[in-house]
Wavefront OBJ file of the C-alpha trace (Angstrom):
o trace
v -66.780 58.294 -31.215
v -68.657 55.231 -32.527
v -71.408 53.920 -30.289
v -71.594 50.231 -29.486
v -74.187 48.029 -31.145
v -75.705 45.359 -28.898
v -76.659 42.031 -30.483
v -79.208 39.504 -29.289
v -80.415 36.118 -30.503
v -77.285 35.373 -32.538
v -77.255 38.836 -34.105
v -80.823 38.698 -35.411
v -81.860 41.556 -33.133
v -79.595 44.583 -32.804
v -79.741 47.779 -30.793
v -77.725 50.670 -32.141
v -78.240 54.100 -30.547
v -77.663 55.673 -33.983
v -80.326 53.596 -35.771
v -84.088 54.062 -35.338
v -83.550 56.078 -32.138
v -82.028 53.068 -30.402
v -85.050 50.812 -30.835
v -84.344 47.108 -31.362
v -84.079 46.363 -35.079
v -83.701 43.275 -37.225
v -80.085 42.619 -38.236
v -79.205 46.324 -38.249
v -81.870 47.147 -40.827
v -84.298 50.019 -40.422
v -87.064 47.563 -39.537
v -87.898 47.556 -35.841
v -89.016 44.627 -33.721
v -91.964 46.800 -32.718
v -93.077 47.120 -36.337
v -93.137 43.358 -36.858
v -94.896 42.678 -33.545
v -97.501 45.321 -34.398
v -98.150 43.720 -37.791
v -98.603 40.363 -36.092
v -100.903 41.855 -33.438
v -103.375 43.039 -36.065
v -103.507 39.637 -37.712
v -100.964 39.889 -40.529
v -99.596 36.490 -41.497
v -95.902 35.722 -41.640
v -96.183 35.409 -45.422
v -97.791 38.853 -45.695
v -95.020 40.398 -43.584
v -92.320 38.693 -45.635
v -93.975 39.977 -48.799
v -93.931 43.546 -47.440
v -90.344 43.220 -46.173
v -88.538 41.011 -48.718
v -85.162 41.439 -46.986
v -86.495 39.485 -43.980
v -86.934 35.762 -43.526
v -89.016 33.567 -41.251
v -86.222 33.398 -38.659
v -86.349 37.182 -38.299
v -90.044 37.082 -37.402
v -89.437 34.303 -34.895
v -86.568 36.327 -33.373
v -88.889 39.324 -32.938
v -91.397 37.199 -31.060
v -88.692 35.601 -28.936
v -87.151 39.001 -28.125
v -90.546 40.433 -27.114
v -91.216 37.381 -24.968
v -87.861 37.754 -23.227
v -88.656 41.389 -22.421
v -91.860 40.281 -20.717
v -89.857 37.888 -18.539
v -88.397 40.833 -16.592
v -89.878 42.143 -13.360
v -91.429 45.592 -13.668
v -92.412 47.984 -10.897
v -94.830 50.847 -11.336
v -94.125 54.007 -9.379
v -96.489 56.902 -8.909
v -94.971 60.202 -9.926
v -96.179 63.476 -8.445
l 1 2 3 4 5 6 7 8 9 10 11 12 13 14 15 16 17 18 19 20 21 22 23 24 25 26 27 28 29 30 31 32 33 34 35 36 37 38 39 40 41 42 43 44 45 46 47 48 49 50 51 52 53 54 55 56 57 58 59 60 61 62 63 64 65 66 67 68 69 70 71 72 73 74 75 76 77 78 79 80 81 82
């Protein structure tokens, strides 16, 4: 049985349970949103990221940032366990 792939931001970000352990990826590639956000967080420029991942374009990087921002827009509750 084929699992369903979820698409966000006009298909730029995809979540497929069978790809990268279900982490959000860029257009179904094996490049996760987390990877791009981590590169940005340590100061890599967009040009440096695009050089390292030539199958991506500027819109992919922007989609990663937008997706991460949308995740932070949710309400989170911390619960103590044990």
